[in-house]
Backbone bond lengths (Angstrom), bond angles and torsions (degrees), N, CA, C in turn:
res aa  C-N    CA-C-N  psi(-1)  N-CA   C-N-CA  omega(-1)  CA-C   N-CA-C  phi
1 X - - - 1.492 - - 1.511 108.06 -
2 X 1.330 118.14 138.23 1.405 123.95 175.39 1.499 111.64 -117.17
3 X 1.351 120.01 102.22 1.325 124.61 -176.07 1.529 116.74 -100.07
4 X 1.337 115.46 -8.45 1.362 120.54 179.77 1.521 107.18 -127.86
5 X 1.356 115.47 144.64 1.477 119.12 179.09 1.526 110.98 -134.82
6 X 1.238 114.82 151.74 1.533 121.69 177.90 1.557 106.87 -73.33
7 X 1.325 114.62 126.44 1.503 116.34 -176.17 1.454 112.69 -113.46
8 X 1.380 117.89 -0.23 1.417 124.81 -177.15 1.462 110.40 -149.84
9 X 1.396 113.21 131.69 1.518 118.83 175.81 1.479 108.09 -80.06
10 X 1.299 117.99 140.71 1.482 124.29 176.37 1.424 108.73 -131.54
11 X 1.331 116.23 164.65 1.416 125.35 179.96 1.590 106.96 -65.45
12 X 1.285 116.70 157.21 1.501 121.67 -179.36 1.575 106.27 -59.01
13 X 1.273 114.70 148.12 1.514 121.63 178.04 1.568 107.35 -81.12
14 X 1.275 120.41 -17.86 1.429 119.97 -176.12 1.442 112.95 -57.94
15 X 1.232 122.12 130.39 1.489 129.35 178.11 1.529 114.89 85.26
16 X 1.396 114.47 -2.23 1.429 118.99 176.18 1.486 113.20 -87.74
17 X 1.389 119.67 139.35 1.453 118.82 178.21 1.545 108.53 -75.88
18 X 1.312 117.87 -179.16 1.481 125.61 -177.68 1.568 111.08 -56.00
19 X 1.306 118.14 -45.89 1.409 122.59 -174.56 1.556 109.86 -70.84
20 X 1.286 111.97 -40.25 1.526 117.14 179.55 1.577 110.03 -67.65
21 X 1.246 117.02 -35.97 1.509 121.32 -177.50 1.568 108.01 -72.04
22 X 1.320 118.80 -36.69 1.488 122.41 173.33 1.484 112.00 -58.52
23 X 1.265 113.35 -47.83 1.481 124.58 -177.50 1.575 108.97 -65.36
24 X 1.277 114.08 -47.65 1.483 124.10 -177.97 1.515 111.60 -58.79
25 X 1.298 117.58 -39.49 1.480 120.81 -171.81 1.537 116.16 -94.10
26 X 1.389 114.54 -9.81 1.436 119.61 177.83 1.501 115.58 -61.68
27 X 1.346 114.75 128.65 1.414 119.98 -178.58 1.538 116.41 82.00
28 X 1.299 119.09 6.02 1.408 124.74 -175.85 1.527 115.46 -76.88
29 X 1.403 117.24 -22.70 1.407 119.75 -172.61 1.572 107.81 -121.41
30 X 1.344 111.72 156.76 1.480 120.36 178.34 1.553 110.85 -145.47
31 X 1.276 117.95 152.78 1.420 119.46 179.52 1.514 109.32 -76.47
32 X 1.302 117.36 138.33 1.505 122.58 -176.29 1.487 106.01 -93.61
33 X 1.327 118.24 -41.40 1.409 119.95 -175.07 1.497 109.89 -144.95
34 X 1.274 118.13 156.68 1.509 122.85 -176.42 1.570 107.12 -62.05
35 X 1.309 115.97 149.81 1.538 124.01 -178.33 1.495 104.68 -112.34
36 X 1.376 113.53 139.99 1.394 117.16 171.81 1.555 109.28 -130.81
37 X 1.243 117.27 40.74 1.485 123.00 -176.80 1.510 107.12 -125.59
38 X 1.366 114.69 140.18 1.428 117.12 -179.02 1.648 114.51 -84.74
39 X 1.315 113.85 -13.71 1.475 118.08 -172.84 1.524 107.94 -139.97
40 X 1.342 115.57 130.48 1.465 120.99 173.34 1.567 112.24 -133.95
41 X 1.290 114.36 146.69 1.431 118.28 174.16 1.492 112.15 -110.99
42 X 1.323 117.75 132.50 1.498 117.17 -177.83 1.612 97.83 -104.32
43 X 1.304 113.89 134.74 1.489 120.82 179.82 1.519 103.90 -110.67
44 X 1.421 111.58 122.70 1.436 121.62 178.33 1.504 112.49 -133.28
45 X 1.304 117.49 118.05 1.432 120.47 -171.97 1.488 115.85 -57.71
46 X 1.374 116.67 -37.55 1.476 121.01 -175.59 1.448 108.18 -146.11
47 X 1.393 121.73 111.25 1.317 130.28 -179.04 1.536 110.18 -97.55
48 X 1.419 115.22 125.22 1.477 118.62 -179.76 1.549 106.00 -105.36
49 X 1.344 117.06 -84.91 1.519 122.23 -173.97 1.478 111.29 -93.45
50 X 1.290 121.08 -6.27 1.409 128.69 -177.84 1.575 113.78 74.81
51 X 1.349 115.99 5.02 1.495 119.10 -175.52 1.493 108.38 -60.58
52 X 1.289 126.69 -44.43 1.439 128.54 -173.59 1.570 108.47 -67.63
53 X 1.298 114.47 -51.09 1.443 114.29 -178.87 1.580 113.96 -69.20
54 X 1.252 118.51 -26.62 1.451 124.56 171.28 1.510 110.52 -62.55
55 X 1.329 115.02 -48.03 1.471 120.12 -178.34 1.535 109.97 -63.39
56 X 1.309 115.36 -45.12 1.518 120.69 174.01 1.542 113.82 -57.29
57 X 1.279 115.52 -45.59 1.425 121.24 178.30 1.500 111.70 -59.24
58 X 1.287 118.97 -41.92 1.479 125.85 -179.60 1.535 107.29 -63.18
59 X 1.307 119.95 -41.51 1.493 124.16 -179.85 1.465 105.89 -65.78
60 X 1.332 124.19 -47.34 1.415 129.11 -173.75 1.554 108.28 -68.29
61 X 1.332 116.34 -43.56 1.500 119.13 179.06 1.521 112.72 -64.41
62 X 1.385 116.21 -37.24 1.386 120.00 174.76 1.543 117.54 -65.45
63 X 1.413 111.20 -18.33 1.449 120.59 -178.79 1.591 108.89 -90.38
64 X 1.250 117.03 -0.92 1.449 119.58 -178.39 1.551 116.23 106.53
65 X 1.318 117.46 -6.02 1.503 115.97 -179.26 1.524 107.55 -71.29
66 X 1.406 114.49 132.12 1.519 116.75 -174.09 1.564 108.96 -88.81
67 X 1.325 117.65 -27.40 1.456 116.94 -176.81 1.503 110.01 -133.81
68 X 1.278 121.11 131.09 1.435 128.29 179.10 1.580 108.67 -125.37
69 X 1.381 114.70 116.14 1.441 118.17 177.70 1.544 106.70 -104.14
70 X 1.326 115.82 155.80 1.473 122.82 178.93 1.591 106.20 -119.91
71 X 1.259 115.70 122.23 1.487 120.49 178.53 1.481 107.20 -114.83
72 X 1.310 119.32 128.33 1.506 125.07 -175.81 1.464 111.08 -139.72
73 X 1.270 121.18 151.80 1.373 126.93 173.44 1.581 109.07 -83.13
74 X 1.276 119.53 -39.75 1.424 123.11 -172.30 1.534 109.73 -139.51
75 X 1.333 116.73 145.99 1.421 125.28 174.09 1.513 116.10 -128.77
76 X 1.288 117.83 126.82 1.520 122.74 -171.76 1.590 102.46 -72.46
77 X 1.255 114.30 145.89 1.450 121.59 173.57 1.563 110.69 -126.04
78 X 1.277 113.41 141.17 1.513 120.45 -177.66 1.571 104.06 -69.14
79 X 1.315 118.76 129.19 1.462 118.16 173.19 1.499 107.06 -97.84
80 X 1.369 112.21 152.55 1.485 117.16 179.51 1.447 116.22 -75.73
């Protein structure tokens, strides 16, 4: 089921730091249809700064979803 869609094109997140990514992704998504579920899982193949999944989670929570999980295959880590 796809209940959220991207409503705005933004520049690539590649090369942006955490703060820039958060600002870049803000307002990119909107709810397509009402939700009547208490729990949703977001599947993201590769999580870097979590900006995208956090934005999606905020949209879902504001629509009444009580719990949002994020499932991912890989997670970027900051190297020293």
